[in-house]
C-alpha positions in Angstrom: 118.7 54.7 128.2 115.1 53.5 128.1 112.5 56.0 129.0 112.6 56.4 132.9 109.0 57.6 132.8 107.9 54.0 132.0 109.4 52.7 135.3 106.8 54.3 137.6 103.2 55.3 137.8 101.8 58.1 140.0 98.6 57.6 141.9 95.9 60.4 142.4 97.4 60.9 145.9 100.3 62.7 144.2 98.0 65.6 143.2 97.1 66.2 146.8 100.6 66.7 148.1 102.1 70.1 149.0 105.5 71.0 147.6 108.6 71.0 149.7 108.4 67.5 151.3 111.3 65.5 152.5 111.8 62.1 150.9 113.3 59.3 153.0 115.0 56.5 151.1 114.9 53.1 153.0 115.4 50.4 150.5 116.2 46.7 151.2 119.1 44.9 149.8 122.1 46.8 151.0 123.9 46.2 154.3 121.4 46.5 157.2 123.3 45.6 160.4 121.0 44.9 163.3 118.0 45.4 160.9 118.3 49.1 161.8 116.8 50.3 158.5 114.0 47.7 158.4 113.0 48.5 162.0 112.9 52.2 161.3 110.9 51.7 158.1 108.4 49.4 159.8 108.0 51.9 162.7 107.4 54.9 160.4 104.8 53.0 158.5 103.1 51.7 161.6 102.6 55.2 163.0 102.4 57.3 159.8 99.2 56.1 158.0 100.9 55.5 154.7 99.3 56.2 151.3 100.8 55.2 148.0 102.0 58.0 145.8 103.9 56.1 143.1 104.6 52.4 142.2 107.6 51.1 140.3 107.8 48.3 137.8 109.8 45.7 139.8 109.7 43.3 136.9 112.1 45.5 135.1 114.3 46.1 138.1 114.7 42.8 140.0 116.5 39.6 139.3 114.0 37.1 140.7 116.4 34.2 140.4 118.8 36.0 142.7 116.1 36.9 145.2 113.3 34.4 144.6 109.8 35.5 145.8 108.5 33.6 148.8 105.6 31.2 148.1 103.5 29.1 150.5 102.5 25.5 149.6 99.4 24.3 151.5 99.2 20.5 151.3 98.1 20.2 147.7 98.2 23.7 146.2 100.1 27.0 146.1 98.3 29.2 148.6 100.3 32.5 148.2 103.0 34.2 146.3 104.7 37.3 147.7 106.0 39.3 144.7 107.9 42.3 146.2 106.8 45.8 145.6 108.8 49.0 145.4 106.8 52.2 146.0 106.8 55.7 147.3 104.3 56.5 150.0 103.3 59.6 151.9 103.3 59.4 155.7 102.3 61.9 158.4 104.3 62.7 161.5 102.7 63.2 165.0 102.0 66.8 164.2 100.2 65.9 160.9 103.1 67.0 158.7 103.5 64.9 155.5 106.8 63.3 154.3 107.7 60.7 151.7 109.1 57.2 152.1 110.7 55.2 149.3 110.8 51.5 150.3 111.1 48.1 148.7 113.9 46.0 147.3 117.0 47.7 145.9 117.0 47.3 142.1 119.3 44.7 140.7 119.7 46.5 137.3 119.0 49.7 135.5 120.3 51.9 138.3 120.8 55.0 136.2 117.4 54.7 134.7 115.9 54.2 138.2 117.8 57.3 139.4 116.4 59.2 136.4 112.9 58.0 137.3 113.3 59.1 140.9 114.6 62.5 139.6 111.4 62.9 137.6 109.3 62.1 140.7 111.3 64.5 142.8 110.8 67.2 140.3 107.1 66.5 139.8 106.4 66.5 143.6 108.9 69.4 144.2 110.7 67.5 146.9 113.1 69.7 148.9 115.4 67.1 150.3 116.2 63.4 150.0 117.6 61.5 153.1 119.0 58.0 153.0 119.2 55.6 155.8 121.8 52.9 156.4 122.9 50.6 159.3 126.5 49.4 159.4 128.5 47.2 161.7 131.2 48.9 163.7 133.8 48.1 166.4 131.7 49.7 169.1 130.3 48.4 172.4 126.6 48.2 173.1 127.2 49.9 176.4 128.0 53.3 174.8 125.7 55.8 173.0 124.8 54.7 169.5 126.9 56.6 167.0 126.0 57.7 163.5 128.0 58.7 160.4 126.3 61.6 158.6 126.9 62.9 155.1 125.2 65.5 153.0 125.5 67.6 149.8 126.1 70.6 152.0 128.2 70.3 155.2 126.0 72.7 157.1 123.1 70.2 156.9 125.0 67.8 159.1 127.4 70.1 160.9 126.4 68.8 164.3 127.8 65.4 163.5 131.5 64.6 163.8 133.4 62.9 161.0 134.3 59.3 161.6 136.2 58.5 158.4 138.7 59.9 156.1 138.5 59.0 152.4 137.4 55.4 151.9 136.3 53.3 149.0 133.2 51.2 149.6 130.7 49.2 147.5 127.9 51.4 146.4 124.2 51.0 146.8 121.4 52.5 144.8 120.6 54.8 147.8 124.1 56.2 147.7 124.1 56.6 143.9 120.7 58.4 144.2 122.1 60.7 146.9 125.1 61.5 144.7 123.2 62.0 141.5 120.5 64.2 143.0 123.2 66.3 144.7 124.8 66.8 141.3 121.5 68.2 140.1 121.4 70.8 142.9 119.0 69.1 145.3 119.8 68.9 149.0 120.6 65.3 149.9 121.8 63.7 153.1 122.3 60.3 154.7 122.7 58.7 158.1 124.6 55.4 158.7 123.9 54.2 162.3 126.7 52.2 164.0 125.7 48.8 165.2 128.1 46.7 167.4 129.6 44.1 165.1 128.8 41.3 167.5 125.1 42.2 167.3 124.9 42.9 163.5 123.0 39.7 162.8 120.3 40.2 165.4 117.5 42.9 165.5 119.0 45.9 167.3 116.2 48.4 168.1 118.7 51.1 169.5 119.9 51.5 165.9 116.4 52.4 164.7 115.9 54.8 167.7 119.0 56.6 166.6 118.0 56.8 162.9 114.5 58.1 163.8 116.1 60.8 166.0 118.6 61.9 163.3 115.8 62.0 160.7 113.6 64.0 163.0 116.3 66.6 163.7 117.3 67.1 160.1 113.8 67.1 158.5 112.1 69.0 161.2 109.6 66.3 161.7 107.9 65.1 164.9 108.6 61.3 165.1 107.9 59.7 168.4 109.7 56.4 168.9 108.1 55.1 172.1 107.7 51.6 170.8 111.2 51.4 169.5 112.6 52.8 172.7 110.7 50.2 174.7 112.1 47.4 172.5 115.6 48.9 172.8 115.4 48.8 176.5 114.2 45.2 176.5 117.1 44.2 174.2 119.6 46.1 176.3 118.5 44.3 179.5 118.7 40.9 177.8 122.1 41.6 176.3 123.5 42.8 179.6 122.2 39.7 181.4 123.8 37.5 178.8 127.1 39.3 178.9 127.2 39.2 182.7 126.5 35.4 182.5 129.8 34.8 180.6 133.3 35.7 181.8 134.6 35.4 178.3 132.0 37.6 176.8 132.4 40.2 179.6 136.1 40.4 178.9 135.4 41.0 175.2 133.0 43.8 175.9 135.2 45.3 178.5 138.2 45.4 176.2 136.0 47.0 173.5 134.8 49.7 175.9 138.4 50.6 176.8 139.4 50.9 173.1 136.3 52.8 172.2 136.8 55.3 175.1 140.5 55.7 174.2 139.5 56.4 170.6 137.0 59.1 171.6 139.6 60.7 173.9 142.1 60.8 171.0 139.7 62.6 168.7 139.0 65.6 170.9 140.6 67.6 168.1 138.0 66.3 165.6 140.5 64.1 163.9 138.5 61.6 161.7 139.0 57.9 161.9 141.5 56.9 159.2 140.4 54.0 157.0 143.4 51.9 158.1 143.1 52.6 161.8 144.2 49.7 163.9 143.1 50.9 167.3 139.7 49.1 167.1 139.3 45.4 167.2 138.5 43.2 164.2 135.3 41.4 163.8 136.9 38.1 164.9 138.4 39.8 168.0 135.1 41.4 168.8 132.9 38.6 169.2 133.3 35.0 168.2 132.5 34.1 171.7 129.7 36.6 172.1 128.1 35.6 168.8 128.2 32.0 169.8 126.7 32.8 173.2 123.9 34.9 171.7 123.2 32.3 169.0 122.7 29.6 171.7 120.4 31.9 173.5 118.3 32.5 170.4 118.0 28.8 169.8 116.8 28.3 173.3 114.2 31.0 172.8 112.8 29.4 169.6 109.8 27.1 170.4 110.8 24.7 167.6 114.5 24.5 168.6 
């Protein structure tokens, strides 16, 4: 392995930080249903007065041909080029307590080296816990409380959260690998995957971000108001309800999903996790071909250039 120290550079801000901070991992590139992770990250930055602690060499980590940078052409010249950045920032909560946010594109290569680099940063800054954020599509209705799958290196860290799954095999992400490797080294790690209705996975779904912020606040002991997100969530809920009520077919889909979801919750009173091959929840096709079409048409009507 090449020297992981050469992947990052600390800024003078690193010398100002107290030890024992929580590091939140919110990288782009993995599944982000309803843009839950992106909305959470944007909200935290908007209210947290971010300052850069470390920058990473994206030229070594990204495949630009797979994820080409966005450029703007202005009549007869190139006006801008948006090369992505991957950095670690320190933010402050509403009570003035600092915490760290790792954000940027998920590396395409050198995963183990990147993990080793993060391990060095974690050791240098004496981080006490790393928390990852995910947003996944689930067979759940938007009319029920937003659920979350929690996992951690120690069960007691997420004891308040019920298990949703038995053993499953899923594609990994760098965030998951980071959580796993750091836990192996003895550091406390945890992660939250918020559940987004499958039929809304392609749209922005602020309720997912509200749930992630609440979970992060509870685990990390931070004060993280989410007023703007809650307002956006309320507006989205009102709009979705109106659209559902305007279509008999869509209402039937949501009603069926509510019945199956409620039956599922009733069946797990004994804390029996959801098996990987459970057939009591509808498939993506069953959930929402009609609803996706309906919402897509609404989105097109709302666009001024449609």
